[in-house]
C-alpha positions as CSV (number, residue, x, y, z in Angstrom):
1,M,117.1,208.5,99.5
2,D,116.7,212.0,100.6
3,I,118.9,214.5,102.8
4,L,115.6,214.0,105.5
5,A,116.1,210.1,105.5
6,L,120.3,210.2,106.0
7,H,120.0,212.4,108.9
8,K,117.1,210.7,110.6
9,M,119.8,207.6,110.5
10,D,122.8,209.4,111.4
11,D,120.7,211.1,114.0
12,H,119.6,207.8,115.5
13,E,123.1,206.0,115.3
14,V,124.6,209.2,117.6
15,Y,121.2,208.7,119.8
16,I,122.1,205.1,120.2
17,N,125.7,205.3,120.8
18,A,125.1,207.8,123.3
19,K,122.7,205.9,124.9
20,E,124.5,203.1,124.7
21,N,128.2,205.2,125.6
22,K,129.7,203.6,122.5
23,L,132.8,205.4,120.6
24,P,132.5,205.2,116.6
25,E,133.2,201.7,115.1
26,W,136.4,203.5,113.4
27,Y,137.7,205.1,116.5
28,Q,137.4,202.1,118.6
29,P,140.6,200.8,117.8
30,I,142.4,203.7,118.0
31,Y,141.2,204.6,121.5
32,D,141.9,201.2,122.9
33,K,145.9,201.5,121.5
34,W,145.7,204.9,123.6
35,K,144.1,203.4,126.4
36,E,146.6,200.6,126.2
37,Q,149.4,203.3,126.8
38,F,147.9,205.3,129.4
39,I,147.3,202.7,131.8
40,A,150.9,201.5,131.2
41,D,152.3,205.3,131.2
42,F,150.0,205.4,134.8
43,K,151.1,202.1,136.5
44,E,154.9,203.2,136.0
45,K,154.1,206.5,137.6
46,Y,151.7,205.7,140.4
47,G,152.6,202.1,141.0
48,R,148.9,201.2,140.4
49,K,146.2,200.6,138.0
50,P,143.9,203.9,137.7
51,F,140.6,203.4,138.6
52,A,138.0,203.7,135.7
53,N,137.2,207.3,136.4
54,E,140.8,208.1,136.5
55,I,140.8,206.7,132.6
56,P,139.9,209.5,130.2
57,G,137.9,209.0,127.4
58,K,134.7,207.3,126.4
59,H,133.0,207.1,129.5
60,R,133.3,210.9,129.8
61,V,131.9,211.8,126.4
62,L,128.9,213.5,126.9
63,E,129.8,214.4,130.7
64,S,129.9,217.9,129.5
65,L,126.7,218.4,128.1
66,D,125.0,216.3,130.2
67,G,126.8,216.7,133.5
68,Q,123.7,218.5,136.6
69,T,125.0,221.2,138.6
70,D,123.5,221.7,141.8
71,P,122.3,225.6,143.0
72,D,125.9,226.3,144.1
73,G,127.8,225.4,140.6
74,D,129.7,222.3,141.4
75,D,129.1,219.4,139.0
76,L,127.3,216.2,140.2
77,G,128.9,214.3,137.5
78,D,132.5,214.8,138.5
79,S,133.2,211.3,139.9
80,S,137.2,212.5,140.5
81,R,135.9,214.4,143.5
82,L,134.2,210.9,144.6
83,E,137.8,209.3,144.9
84,E,139.1,212.3,146.6
85,Q,136.3,212.5,149.5
86,L,137.5,208.5,149.9
87,S,140.7,209.4,149.8
88,V,143.2,209.4,152.6
89,S,146.4,211.3,153.2
90,D,149.7,209.4,151.6
91,E,151.4,209.3,155.4
92,E,147.8,206.9,157.2
93,E,147.8,203.4,156.0
94,V,145.0,202.8,154.3
95,P,142.6,199.6,155.3
96,D,141.7,197.0,152.6
97,T,138.4,197.6,153.2
98,I,139.0,201.0,152.4
99,I,140.6,200.5,149.3
100,R,138.3,197.9,147.7
101,L,135.3,200.1,148.8
102,R,137.0,203.0,146.7
103,E,137.5,200.3,143.9
104,L,134.4,199.3,144.0
105,V,132.6,202.4,143.8
106,A,135.0,203.7,141.1
107,A,133.4,200.5,139.5
108,M,129.8,201.4,139.8
109,P,127.4,203.4,136.9
110,E,127.6,207.4,137.2
111,Q,124.6,207.6,138.4
112,W,125.3,205.1,141.6
113,Q,128.0,207.1,142.2
114,K,126.2,209.8,143.2
115,V,123.9,208.6,145.0
116,Y,126.4,206.9,147.1
117,R,128.5,210.3,147.5
118,L,124.9,212.0,148.6
119,V,123.0,209.4,150.9
120,F,126.3,207.7,152.1
121,M,129.0,210.2,152.1
122,E,127.2,214.0,152.8
123,G,124.0,211.9,154.5
124,L,121.2,213.7,152.6
125,S,118.1,211.6,153.0
126,K,116.5,209.9,149.8
127,A,114.3,212.6,149.1
128,K,116.9,215.6,148.9
129,A,119.3,213.1,146.6
130,G,116.9,212.3,144.1
131,K,116.1,216.2,144.0
132,K,119.9,217.0,143.7
133,I,120.1,214.5,140.5
134,G,116.8,214.6,139.4
135,I,115.4,211.3,140.0
136,S,112.5,210.2,142.5
137,D,113.4,209.0,146.3
138,V,111.8,206.1,145.3
139,R,114.2,204.9,142.6
140,V,117.2,206.6,144.8
141,G,115.9,203.9,147.5
142,Q,116.5,201.3,144.8
143,L,119.7,202.4,143.7
144,V,120.9,202.5,147.4
145,K,119.6,199.0,147.8
146,K,121.8,197.9,144.8
147,I,124.5,199.5,146.2
148,N,124.2,197.9,149.6
149,A,124.1,194.6,147.5
150,A,126.8,195.4,146.3
151,I,128.9,195.8,149.1
152,A,127.4,192.9,151.1
153,E,128.3,190.1,148.0
154,D,131.7,191.8,147.8
155,E,134.4,189.4,149.8
156,T,136.4,192.2,151.3
157,L,133.6,193.9,152.1
158,K,131.1,191.7,153.5
159,N,132.1,192.1,156.8
160,L,130.5,195.5,156.6
161,Y,127.7,194.0,156.9
162,R,127.4,191.9,159.7
């Protein structure tokens, strides 16, 4: 086999891993062990399980390369800001619906979170949200429907859609 063929195979493997957001096979057990310890430490410190976006690791592997910024330089890929926007101060009692909505949004794919933040939190039109993210307004509309369906199907949140 020549060196060019080896590079192509390696490039293809990297592409597939990035597309599927997978860690290399040899590293997965190391990451899993570290993740379990991180979750245990987080529970001990904060008294709850971390949201998916609070766990550093494989879901952020390409964030620095693929993260988009708006003209002001704000990173549109930082889902931790969405958590801050949904947060309520410690002095206030947080309703169950808000807690469940936070959990549901944190579990959504990154693109859904961006659409949720721009359309639902910031009140942008589908066209403006699409332009900021780099997708069509039709795609934003499709994602809004999926987000609404996910919220409507949730047992705790479905009463918001009555």
